[in-house]
N, CA, C, O and the ligand as a Tripos MOL2 file, in Angstrom:
@<TRIPOS>MOLECULE
protein
  265   263    67     0     0
PROTEIN
NO_CHARGES

@<TRIPOS>ATOM
      1 N         -16.2760   90.6410   23.5460 N.3       1 MET1
      2 CA        -17.4280   89.7260   23.8120 C.3       1 MET1
      3 C         -16.9210   88.2780   23.7560 C.2       1 MET1
      4 O         -17.2600   87.4660   22.8960 O.2       1 MET1
      5 N         -16.0290   88.0340   24.8180 N.am      2 ALA2
      6 CA        -15.3700   86.5710   24.7050 C.3       2 ALA2
      7 C         -16.4030   85.4850   24.7710 C.2       2 ALA2
      8 O         -16.3210   84.4660   24.0850 O.2       2 ALA2
      9 N         -17.2820   85.7060   25.5320 N.am      3 LEU3
     10 CA        -18.2860   84.6930   25.8190 C.3       3 LEU3
     11 C         -18.9020   84.2690   24.4800 C.2       3 LEU3
     12 O         -18.9870   83.0660   24.2320 O.2       3 LEU3
     13 N         -19.3180   85.1470   23.6350 N.am      4 ASN4
     14 CA        -19.8320   84.8890   22.5310 C.3       4 ASN4
     15 C         -19.1520   84.1360   21.4740 C.2       4 ASN4
     16 O         -19.6600   83.2560   20.7800 O.2       4 ASN4
     17 N         -17.8640   84.6050   21.4200 N.am      5 ILE5
     18 CA        -16.9390   83.8720   20.5250 C.3       5 ILE5
     19 C         -16.7480   82.2760   20.8600 C.2       5 ILE5
     20 O         -16.7580   81.3900   20.0060 O.2       5 ILE5
     21 N         -16.5620   82.0710   22.3630 N.am      6 ALA6
     22 CA        -16.5340   80.7920   22.7440 C.3       6 ALA6
     23 C         -17.8860   79.9320   22.2110 C.2       6 ALA6
     24 O         -17.8590   78.8610   21.6060 O.2       6 ALA6
     25 N         -18.8130   80.5370   22.5200 N.am      7 SER7
     26 CA        -20.1190   79.7250   22.2710 C.3       7 SER7
     27 C         -20.2790   79.4930   20.8070 C.2       7 SER7
     28 O         -20.8100   78.4440   20.4430 O.2       7 SER7
     29 N         -19.8210   80.4750   19.8220 N.am      8 ILE8
     30 CA        -19.8610   80.1620   18.4090 C.3       8 ILE8
     31 C         -18.8870   79.0280   18.0790 C.2       8 ILE8
     32 O         -19.2270   78.1280   17.3100 O.2       8 ILE8
     33 N         -17.7220   79.0610   18.6330 N.am      9 ARG9
     34 CA        -16.7320   77.8250   18.4380 C.3       9 ARG9
     35 C         -17.3080   76.5700   18.8490 C.2       9 ARG9
     36 O         -17.2100   75.5470   18.1720 O.2       9 ARG9
     37 N         -18.0150   76.6520   20.1530 N.am     10 ASP10
     38 CA        -18.5140   75.4380   20.4840 C.3      10 ASP10
     39 C         -19.5240   74.7220   19.4490 C.2      10 ASP10
     40 O         -19.4590   73.5670   19.0280 O.2      10 ASP10
     41 N         -20.4360   75.6770   19.1660 N.am     11 THR11
     42 CA        -21.5500   75.1470   18.0800 C.3      11 THR11
     43 C         -20.8540   74.7570   16.7700 C.2      11 THR11
     44 O         -21.3450   73.8520   16.0950 O.2      11 THR11
     45 N         -19.8120   75.3440   16.3950 N.am     12 LYS12
     46 CA        -19.1840   74.9410   15.1860 C.3      12 LYS12
     47 C         -18.7960   73.5910   15.2780 C.2      12 LYS12
     48 O         -19.0510   72.7330   14.4330 O.2      12 LYS12
     49 N         -18.1180   73.4090   16.4180 N.am     13 TRP13
     50 CA        -17.2290   72.0970   16.5310 C.3      13 TRP13
     51 C         -18.3910   70.9230   16.7000 C.2      13 TRP13
     52 O         -18.1800   69.7540   16.3770 O.2      13 TRP13
     53 N         -19.5750   71.3680   17.2190 N.am     14 LEU14
     54 CA        -20.6400   70.2800   17.3950 C.3      14 LEU14
     55 C         -21.6200   70.0550   16.2380 C.2      14 LEU14
     56 O         -22.5910   69.2990   16.2770 O.2      14 LEU14
     57 N         -21.2120   70.8530   15.1480 N.am     15 THR15
     58 CA        -22.0550   70.6320   13.8750 C.3      15 THR15
     59 C         -21.4630   69.7040   13.1530 C.2      15 THR15
     60 O         -20.2510   69.6570   12.9410 O.2      15 THR15
     61 N         -22.4430   68.7850   12.6720 N.am     16 LEU16
     62 CA        -22.0800   67.7080   11.5910 C.3      16 LEU16
     63 C         -22.8110   67.7290   10.2880 C.2      16 LEU16
     64 O         -23.9860   68.0880   10.2160 O.2      16 LEU16
     65 N         -22.1530   67.3670    9.3260 N.am     17 GLU17
     66 CA        -22.7600   67.2630    8.0810 C.3      17 GLU17
     67 C         -23.7990   66.2550    8.0160 C.2      17 GLU17
     68 O         -23.5060   65.1040    8.3400 O.2      17 GLU17
     69 N         -25.0180   66.5450    7.6260 N.am     18 VAL18
     70 CA        -26.1950   65.5190    7.5490 C.3      18 VAL18
     71 C         -25.9520   64.5730    6.3230 C.2      18 VAL18
     72 O         -25.5940   65.0820    5.2610 O.2      18 VAL18
     73 N         -26.1120   63.3540    6.4110 N.am     19 CYS19
     74 CA        -26.0490   62.5060    5.3450 C.3      19 CYS19
     75 C         -27.2440   62.8210    4.2710 C.2      19 CYS19
     76 O         -28.4290   62.9510    4.5770 O.2      19 CYS19
     77 N         -26.8050   62.8990    3.2090 N.am     20 ARG20
     78 CA        -27.9200   63.3850    2.1450 C.3      20 ARG20
     79 C         -28.6320   62.0630    1.6430 C.2      20 ARG20
     80 O         -29.7580   62.1690    1.1580 O.2      20 ARG20
     81 N         -28.0550   60.8810    1.7340 N.am     21 GLN21
     82 CA        -28.8280   59.7900    1.2960 C.3      21 GLN21
     83 C         -29.6530   59.3550    2.5060 C.2      21 GLN21
     84 O         -30.6920   58.7570    2.2280 O.2      21 GLN21
     85 N         -29.3870   59.5400    3.7630 N.am     22 PHE22
     86 CA        -30.2360   59.4040    4.8810 C.3      22 PHE22
     87 C         -31.3330   60.3810    4.8290 C.2      22 PHE22
     88 O         -32.3870   60.0540    5.3740 O.2      22 PHE22
     89 N         -31.2550   61.4510    4.2990 N.am     23 GLN23
     90 CA        -32.3530   62.4680    4.3100 C.3      23 GLN23
     91 C         -33.2950   61.9860    3.3290 C.2      23 GLN23
     92 O         -34.5080   62.0670    3.5210 O.2      23 GLN23
     93 N         -32.7090   61.4100    2.1210 N.am     24 ARG24
     94 CA        -33.7930   60.8300    1.3110 C.3      24 ARG24
     95 C         -34.3290   59.4120    1.6190 C.2      24 ARG24
     96 O         -35.2200   58.8560    0.9770 O.2      24 ARG24
     97 N         -33.7010   58.9200    2.6380 N.am     25 GLY25
     98 CA        -34.0690   57.6010    3.1870 C.3      25 GLY25
     99 C         -33.3770   56.4210    2.2450 C.2      25 GLY25
    100 O         -33.9160   55.3250    2.0920 O.2      25 GLY25
    101 N         -32.1270   56.7830    1.6420 N.am     26 THR26
    102 CA        -31.6180   55.8110    0.9000 C.3      26 THR26
    103 C         -30.2300   55.4170    1.4330 C.2      26 THR26
    104 O         -29.5760   54.6560    0.7210 O.2      26 THR26
    105 N         -29.7080   55.8250    2.5650 N.am     27 CYS27
    106 CA        -28.5550   55.2490    3.1710 C.3      27 CYS27
    107 C         -28.6370   54.0430    3.7430 C.2      27 CYS27
    108 O         -29.4850   53.7870    4.5980 O.2      27 CYS27
    109 N         -27.5380   52.9850    3.2140 N.am     28 SER28
    110 CA        -27.5600   51.7870    3.6570 C.3      28 SER28
    111 C         -26.7950   51.4250    5.0330 C.2      28 SER28
    112 O         -26.7890   50.3440    5.6230 O.2      28 SER28
    113 N         -26.2290   52.4910    5.3370 N.am     29 ARG29
    114 CA        -25.2820   52.3440    6.5860 C.3      29 ARG29
    115 C         -26.2020   52.8380    7.7430 C.2      29 ARG29
    116 O         -27.2310   53.5020    7.6150 O.2      29 ARG29
    117 N         -25.6010   52.3590    8.9720 N.am     30 SER30
    118 CA        -26.1870   52.7340   10.1150 C.3      30 SER30
    119 C         -25.5800   53.8500   10.5350 C.2      30 SER30
    120 O         -24.5070   54.1590   10.0170 O.2      30 SER30
    121 N         -26.1350   54.6320   11.5160 N.am     31 ASP31
    122 CA        -25.7420   56.0300   12.1110 C.3      31 ASP31
    123 C         -24.2650   55.8380   12.4580 C.2      31 ASP31
    124 O         -23.4180   56.6910   12.1980 O.2      31 ASP31
    125 N         -23.9590   54.4950   13.1510 N.am     32 GLU32
    126 CA        -22.5570   54.6550   13.5940 C.3      32 GLU32
    127 C         -21.5520   54.1580   12.5630 C.2      32 GLU32
    128 O         -20.3700   54.2190   12.9040 O.2      32 GLU32
    129 N         -21.8310   53.6830   11.3790 N.am     33 GLU33
    130 CA        -21.1010   53.2650   10.2480 C.3      33 GLU33
    131 C         -20.7440   54.5370    9.2970 C.2      33 GLU33
    132 O         -19.6750   54.8470    8.7710 O.2      33 GLU33
    133 N         -21.9390   55.1230    9.2670 N.am     34 CYS34
    134 CA        -21.8580   56.3340    8.2400 C.3      34 CYS34
    135 C         -20.9820   57.4660    8.7470 C.2      34 CYS34
    136 O         -20.9890   57.6370    9.9660 O.2      34 CYS34
    137 N         -20.2260   58.2660    8.0020 N.am     35 LYS35
    138 CA        -19.2970   59.1890    8.4360 C.3      35 LYS35
    139 C         -20.2300   60.4780    8.4010 C.2      35 LYS35
    140 O         -19.7270   61.4950    8.8780 O.2      35 LYS35
    141 N         -21.3560   60.5560    7.9630 N.am     36 PHE36
    142 CA        -22.1450   61.6290    8.1500 C.3      36 PHE36
    143 C         -23.2860   61.5090    9.0280 C.2      36 PHE36
    144 O         -23.6990   60.3740    9.2670 O.2      36 PHE36
    145 N         -23.8740   62.5390    9.5590 N.am     37 ALA37
    146 CA        -24.9370   62.3930   10.6400 C.3      37 ALA37
    147 C         -26.1440   61.8800   10.1420 C.2      37 ALA37
    148 O         -26.5250   62.0950    8.9910 O.2      37 ALA37
    149 N         -26.9150   61.0390   11.1730 N.am     38 HIS38
    150 CA        -28.3560   60.5840   10.7100 C.3      38 HIS38
    151 C         -29.0840   60.9630   11.9020 C.2      38 HIS38
    152 O         -29.3360   60.2340   12.8620 O.2      38 HIS38
    153 N         -29.4270   62.3010   11.7250 N.am     39 PRO39
    154 CA        -30.2540   62.8270   12.9130 C.3      39 PRO39
    155 C         -31.6100   62.3610   12.9570 C.2      39 PRO39
    156 O         -32.2510   62.0920   11.9410 O.2      39 PRO39
    157 N         -32.1110   62.2500   14.2820 N.am     40 PRO40
    158 CA        -33.6040   61.8380   14.2240 C.3      40 PRO40
    159 C         -34.2450   63.0700   13.9210 C.2      40 PRO40
    160 O         -33.7220   64.1660   14.1210 O.2      40 PRO40
    161 N         -35.5820   62.8610   13.3510 N.am     41 LYS41
    162 CA        -36.3600   64.0390   13.0610 C.3      41 LYS41
    163 C         -36.4450   65.0910   14.0800 C.2      41 LYS41
    164 O         -36.6630   66.2570   13.7510 O.2      41 LYS41
    165 N         -36.2540   64.6670   15.5340 N.am     42 SER42
    166 CA        -36.3940   65.9110   16.3810 C.3      42 SER42
    167 C         -35.2200   66.9680   16.2520 C.2      42 SER42
    168 O         -35.3340   68.0610   16.8070 O.2      42 SER42
    169 N         -34.2050   66.6740   15.5890 N.am     43 CYS43
    170 CA        -33.0030   67.5660   15.5110 C.3      43 CYS43
    171 C         -33.2600   68.5430   14.2030 C.2      43 CYS43
    172 O         -33.7710   68.1940   13.1400 O.2      43 CYS43
    173 N         -32.7970   69.7910   14.5380 N.am     44 GLN44
    174 CA        -32.9560   70.7320   13.4600 C.3      44 GLN44
    175 C         -31.8800   70.6480   12.7440 C.2      44 GLN44
    176 O         -30.7250   70.6480   13.1720 O.2      44 GLN44
    177 N         -32.3230   70.5530   11.3480 N.am     45 VAL45
    178 CA        -31.1680   70.6090   10.3890 C.3      45 VAL45
    179 C         -31.2080   71.9390    9.6200 C.2      45 VAL45
    180 O         -32.2140   72.3930    9.0750 O.2      45 VAL45
    181 N         -29.9330   72.5380    9.6420 N.am     46 GLU46
    182 CA        -29.8580   73.8760    9.1160 C.3      46 GLU46
    183 C         -28.5260   73.6660    7.9090 C.2      46 GLU46
    184 O         -27.3870   73.2430    8.1060 O.2      46 GLU46
    185 N         -29.0770   74.0680    6.8120 N.am     47 ASN47
    186 CA        -28.0550   74.2060    5.5730 C.3      47 ASN47
    187 C         -27.4480   72.7810    5.4750 C.2      47 ASN47
    188 O         -26.2440   72.6980    5.2290 O.2      47 ASN47
    189 N         -28.1510   71.7000    5.6390 N.am     48 GLY48
    190 CA        -27.3970   70.4860    5.3880 C.3      48 GLY48
    191 C         -26.5880   69.9390    6.7950 C.2      48 GLY48
    192 O         -26.0300   68.8500    6.9270 O.2      48 GLY48
    193 N         -26.6920   70.9410    7.7130 N.am     49 ARG49
    194 CA        -25.8440   70.5370    9.0780 C.3      49 ARG49
    195 C         -26.8340   70.3110   10.1770 C.2      49 ARG49
    196 O         -28.0290   70.5970   10.1010 O.2      49 ARG49
    197 N         -26.2260   69.7640   11.2190 N.am     50 VAL50
    198 CA        -27.1000   69.6380   12.3210 C.3      50 VAL50
    199 C         -26.0350   69.7480   13.5980 C.2      50 VAL50
    200 O         -24.8570   69.3950   13.5410 O.2      50 VAL50
    201 N         -26.6510   70.2700   14.6720 N.am     51 ILE51
    202 CA        -25.9820   70.4630   15.7150 C.3      51 ILE51
    203 C         -26.1730   69.0690   16.6020 C.2      51 ILE51
    204 O         -27.2770   68.7350   17.0300 O.2      51 ILE51
    205 N         -25.0210   68.3360   16.8130 N.am     52 ALA52
    206 CA        -25.2530   67.1620   17.3860 C.3      52 ALA52
    207 C         -25.4570   67.1340   18.8670 C.2      52 ALA52
    208 O         -24.9080   67.9570   19.5990 O.2      52 ALA52
    209 N         -26.2610   66.1680   19.3190 N.am     53 CYS53
    210 CA        -26.6850   66.0960   20.6800 C.3      53 CYS53
    211 C         -25.4200   65.2360   21.2710 C.2      53 CYS53
    212 O         -24.7740   64.5300   20.4970 O.2      53 CYS53
    213 N         -25.1250   65.3040   22.4830 N.am     54 PHE54
    214 CA        -24.0110   64.7200   22.9980 C.3      54 PHE54
    215 C         -23.8940   63.2440   22.7630 C.2      54 PHE54
    216 O         -22.8310   62.6960   22.4730 O.2      54 PHE54
    217 N         -24.9040   62.7030   22.8870 N.am     55 ASP55
    218 CA        -24.9310   61.0580   22.7510 C.3      55 ASP55
    219 C         -24.6330   60.7150   21.3240 C.2      55 ASP55
    220 O         -23.8360   59.7990   21.1200 O.2      55 ASP55
    221 N         -25.1530   61.3100   20.3600 N.am     56 SER56
    222 CA        -24.8470   60.7700   18.9530 C.3      56 SER56
    223 C         -23.5480   61.2790   18.6800 C.2      56 SER56
    224 O         -22.8500   60.5520   17.9730 O.2      56 SER56
    225 N         -23.0510   62.3550   19.0700 N.am     57 LEU57
    226 CA        -21.4490   62.7420   18.9040 C.3      57 LEU57
    227 C         -20.5620   61.6660   19.6130 C.2      57 LEU57
    228 O         -19.5160   61.3370   19.0550 O.2      57 LEU57
    229 N         -20.8870   61.1300   20.7310 N.am     58 LYS58
    230 CA        -19.9890   60.1360   21.2400 C.3      58 LYS58
    231 C         -19.8680   58.8550   20.3520 C.2      58 LYS58
    232 O         -18.8520   58.1820   20.1720 O.2      58 LYS58
    233 N         -20.9800   58.6800   19.8910 N.am     59 ALA59
    234 CA        -21.3440   57.3510   19.0430 C.3      59 ALA59
    235 C         -20.4140   57.5690   17.8350 C.2      59 ALA59
    236 O         -19.6680   56.6850   17.4120 O.2      59 ALA59
    237 N         -20.5120   58.8630   17.2840 N.am     60 ALA60
    238 CA        -19.9150   59.0460   15.8670 C.3      60 ALA60
    239 C         -18.3430   58.9920   16.3160 C.2      60 ALA60
    240 O         -17.5930   58.2070   15.7360 O.2      60 ALA60
    241 N         -17.9070   59.7540   17.2530 N.am     61 HIS61
    242 CA        -16.5040   59.5250   17.5600 C.3      61 HIS61
    243 C         -15.8800   58.1000   17.7280 C.2      61 HIS61
    244 O         -14.7310   57.7710   17.4330 O.2      61 HIS61
    245 N         -16.8280   57.3550   18.2370 N.am     62 ARG62
    246 CA        -16.4610   55.9450   18.4550 C.3      62 ARG62
    247 C         -16.0410   55.3640   17.1860 C.2      62 ARG62
    248 O         -14.9660   54.7810   17.0440 O.2      62 ARG62
    249 N         -16.9750   55.5470   16.1940 N.am     63 SER63
    250 CA        -16.7140   54.9060   14.9040 C.3      63 SER63
    251 C         -15.5930   55.6390   14.0280 C.2      63 SER63
    252 O         -14.8170   55.0430   13.2810 O.2      63 SER63
    253 N         -15.6270   57.0300   14.2310 N.am     64 TRP64
    254 CA        -14.6290   57.5790   13.3320 C.3      64 TRP64
    255 C         -13.1170   57.4540   13.9350 C.2      64 TRP64
    256 O         -12.1420   57.6500   13.2100 O.2      64 TRP64
    257 N         -12.9980   57.1250   15.2740 N.am     65 LEU65
    258 CA        -11.5930   56.8030   15.5200 C.3      65 LEU65
    259 C         -11.3080   55.3570   15.4720 C.2      65 LEU65
    260 O         -10.1760   54.9410   15.7220 O.2      65 LEU65
    261 N         -12.3260   54.5390   15.1490 N.am     66 ALA66
    262 CA        -12.0290   53.0580   15.1410 C.3      66 ALA66
    263 C         -10.9950   52.5960   13.8190 C.2      66 ALA66
    264 O         -10.6620   51.4200   13.6780 O.2      66 ALA66
    265 ZN        -25.4920   57.8030    5.8830 Zn       67 ZN67
@<TRIPOS>BOND
     1     1     2 1
     2     2     3 1
     3     3     4 2
     4     3     5 am
     5     5     6 1
     6     6     7 1
     7     7     8 2
     8     7     9 am
     9     9    10 1
    10    10    11 1
    11    11    12 2
    12    11    13 am
    13    13    14 1
    14    14    15 1
    15    15    16 2
    16    15    17 am
    17    17    18 1
    18    18    19 1
    19    19    20 2
    20    19    21 am
    21    21    22 1
    22    22    23 1
    23    23    24 2
    24    23    25 am
    25    25    26 1
    26    26    27 1
    27    27    28 2
    28    27    29 am
    29    29    30 1
    30    30    31 1
    31    31    32 2
    32    31    33 am
    33    33    34 1
    34    34    35 1
    35    35    36 2
    36    35    37 am
    37    37    38 1
    38    38    39 1
    39    39    40 2
    40    39    41 am
    41    41    42 1
    42    42    43 1
    43    43    44 2
    44    43    45 am
    45    45    46 1
    46    46    47 1
    47    47    48 2
    48    47    49 am
    49    49    50 1
    50    50    51 1
    51    51    52 2
    52    51    53 am
    53    53    54 1
    54    54    55 1
    55    55    56 2
    56    55    57 am
    57    57    58 1
    58    58    59 1
    59    59    60 2
    60    59    61 am
    61    61    62 1
    62    62    63 1
    63    63    64 2
    64    63    65 am
    65    65    66 1
    66    66    67 1
    67    67    68 2
    68    67    69 am
    69    69    70 1
    70    70    71 1
    71    71    72 2
    72    71    73 am
    73    73    74 1
    74    74    75 1
    75    75    76 2
    76    75    77 am
    77    77    78 1
    78    78    79 1
    79    79    80 2
    80    79    81 am
    81    81    82 1
    82    82    83 1
    83    83    84 2
    84    83    85 am
    85    85    86 1
    86    86    87 1
    87    87    88 2
    88    87    89 am
    89    89    90 1
    90    90    91 1
    91    91    92 2
    92    91    93 am
    93    93    94 1
    94    94    95 1
    95    95    96 2
    96    95    97 am
    97    97    98 1
    98    98    99 1
    99    99   100 2
   100    99   101 am
   101   101   102 1
   102   102   103 1
   103   103   104 2
   104   103   105 am
   105   105   106 1
   106   106   107 1
   107   107   108 2
   108   107   109 am
   109   109   110 1
   110   110   111 1
   111   111   112 2
   112   111   113 am
   113   113   114 1
   114   114   115 1
   115   115   116 2
   116   115   117 am
   117   117   118 1
   118   118   119 1
   119   119   120 2
   120   119   121 am
   121   121   122 1
   122   122   123 1
   123   123   124 2
   124   123   125 am
   125   125   126 1
   126   126   127 1
   127   127   128 2
   128   127   129 am
   129   129   130 1
   130   130   131 1
   131   131   132 2
   132   131   133 am
   133   133   134 1
   134   134   135 1
   135   135   136 2
   136   135   137 am
   137   137   138 1
   138   138   139 1
   139   139   140 2
   140   139   141 am
   141   141   142 1
   142   142   143 1
   143   143   144 2
   144   143   145 am
   145   145   146 1
   146   146   147 1
   147   147   148 2
   148   147   149 am
   149   149   150 1
   150   150   151 1
   151   151   152 2
   152   151   153 am
   153   153   154 1
   154   154   155 1
   155   155   156 2
   156   155   157 am
   157   157   158 1
   158   158   159 1
   159   159   160 2
   160   159   161 am
   161   161   162 1
   162   162   163 1
   163   163   164 2
   164   163   165 am
   165   165   166 1
   166   166   167 1
   167   167   168 2
   168   167   169 am
   169   169   170 1
   170   170   171 1
   171   171   172 2
   172   171   173 am
   173   173   174 1
   174   174   175 1
   175   175   176 2
   176   175   177 am
   177   177   178 1
   178   178   179 1
   179   179   180 2
   180   179   181 am
   181   181   182 1
   182   182   183 1
   183   183   184 2
   184   183   185 am
   185   185   186 1
   186   186   187 1
   187   187   188 2
   188   187   189 am
   189   189   190 1
   190   190   191 1
   191   191   192 2
   192   191   193 am
   193   193   194 1
   194   194   195 1
   195   195   196 2
   196   195   197 am
   197   197   198 1
   198   198   199 1
   199   199   200 2
   200   199   201 am
   201   201   202 1
   202   202   203 1
   203   203   204 2
   204   203   205 am
   205   205   206 1
   206   206   207 1
   207   207   208 2
   208   207   209 am
   209   209   210 1
   210   210   211 1
   211   211   212 2
   212   211   213 am
   213   213   214 1
   214   214   215 1
   215   215   216 2
   216   215   217 am
   217   217   218 1
   218   218   219 1
   219   219   220 2
   220   219   221 am
   221   221   222 1
   222   222   223 1
   223   223   224 2
   224   223   225 am
   225   225   226 1
   226   226   227 1
   227   227   228 2
   228   227   229 am
   229   229   230 1
   230   230   231 1
   231   231   232 2
   232   231   233 am
   233   233   234 1
   234   234   235 1
   235   235   236 2
   236   235   237 am
   237   237   238 1
   238   238   239 1
   239   239   240 2
   240   239   241 am
   241   241   242 1
   242   242   243 1
   243   243   244 2
   244   243   245 am
   245   245   246 1
   246   246   247 1
   247   247   248 2
   248   247   249 am
   249   249   250 1
   250   250   251 1
   251   251   252 2
   252   251   253 am
   253   253   254 1
   254   254   255 1
   255   255   256 2
   256   255   257 am
   257   257   258 1
   258   258   259 1
   259   259   260 2
   260   259   261 am
   261   261   262 1
   262   262   263 1
   263   263   264 2
@<TRIPOS>SUBSTRUCTURE
     1 MET1         2 RESIDUE 1 A MET
     2 ALA2         6 RESIDUE 1 A ALA
     3 LEU3        10 RESIDUE 1 A LEU
     4 ASN4        14 RESIDUE 1 A ASN
     5 ILE5        18 RESIDUE 1 A ILE
     6 ALA6        22 RESIDUE 1 A ALA
     7 SER7        26 RESIDUE 1 A SER
     8 ILE8        30 RESIDUE 1 A ILE
     9 ARG9        34 RESIDUE 1 A ARG
    10 ASP10       38 RESIDUE 1 A ASP
    11 THR11       42 RESIDUE 1 A THR
    12 LYS12       46 RESIDUE 1 A LYS
    13 TRP13       50 RESIDUE 1 A TRP
    14 LEU14       54 RESIDUE 1 A LEU
    15 THR15       58 RESIDUE 1 A THR
    16 LEU16       62 RESIDUE 1 A LEU
    17 GLU17       66 RESIDUE 1 A GLU
    18 VAL18       70 RESIDUE 1 A VAL
    19 CYS19       74 RESIDUE 1 A CYS
    20 ARG20       78 RESIDUE 1 A ARG
    21 GLN21       82 RESIDUE 1 A GLN
    22 PHE22       86 RESIDUE 1 A PHE
    23 GLN23       90 RESIDUE 1 A GLN
    24 ARG24       94 RESIDUE 1 A ARG
    25 GLY25       98 RESIDUE 1 A GLY
    26 THR26      102 RESIDUE 1 A THR
    27 CYS27      106 RESIDUE 1 A CYS
    28 SER28      110 RESIDUE 1 A SER
    29 ARG29      114 RESIDUE 1 A ARG
    30 SER30      118 RESIDUE 1 A SER
    31 ASP31      122 RESIDUE 1 A ASP
    32 GLU32      126 RESIDUE 1 A GLU
    33 GLU33      130 RESIDUE 1 A GLU
    34 CYS34      134 RESIDUE 1 A CYS
    35 LYS35      138 RESIDUE 1 A LYS
    36 PHE36      142 RESIDUE 1 A PHE
    37 ALA37      146 RESIDUE 1 A ALA
    38 HIS38      150 RESIDUE 1 A HIS
    39 PRO39      154 RESIDUE 1 A PRO
    40 PRO40      158 RESIDUE 1 A PRO
    41 LYS41      162 RESIDUE 1 A LYS
    42 SER42      166 RESIDUE 1 A SER
    43 CYS43      170 RESIDUE 1 A CYS
    44 GLN44      174 RESIDUE 1 A GLN
    45 VAL45      178 RESIDUE 1 A VAL
    46 GLU46      182 RESIDUE 1 A GLU
    47 ASN47      186 RESIDUE 1 A ASN
    48 GLY48      190 RESIDUE 1 A GLY
    49 ARG49      194 RESIDUE 1 A ARG
    50 VAL50      198 RESIDUE 1 A VAL
    51 ILE51      202 RESIDUE 1 A ILE
    52 ALA52      206 RESIDUE 1 A ALA
    53 CYS53      210 RESIDUE 1 A CYS
    54 PHE54      214 RESIDUE 1 A PHE
    55 ASP55      218 RESIDUE 1 A ASP
    56 SER56      222 RESIDUE 1 A SER
    57 LEU57      226 RESIDUE 1 A LEU
    58 LYS58      230 RESIDUE 1 A LYS
    59 ALA59      234 RESIDUE 1 A ALA
    60 ALA60      238 RESIDUE 1 A ALA
    61 HIS61      242 RESIDUE 1 A HIS
    62 ARG62      246 RESIDUE 1 A ARG
    63 SER63      250 RESIDUE 1 A SER
    64 TRP64      254 RESIDUE 1 A TRP
    65 LEU65      258 RESIDUE 1 A LEU
    66 ALA66      262 RESIDUE 1 A ALA
    67 ZN67       265 GROUP 0 **** ****
C-alpha cells in the first residue's frame, strides 16, 4: 500500500504543534513570530497538533527560516 504510506508521511510533515499559550489566549506573539501554530478555530486540533493549511505553513516557514 505505497499510496497509504505516502499520504501518512505527508500528513505528518504538515502537522504542527499547537501553541498552548495561544489555546489559553495568553500568547503574546503573533502567528508568524511564534514557533508554534496559532490555528484558527476552523482548524481541527488533535492531541495538541494541527494539520496546517498551506497558507499558514508558508507563513510559518518564512519566520522559521528568517
Ligand atoms: Zn504562540
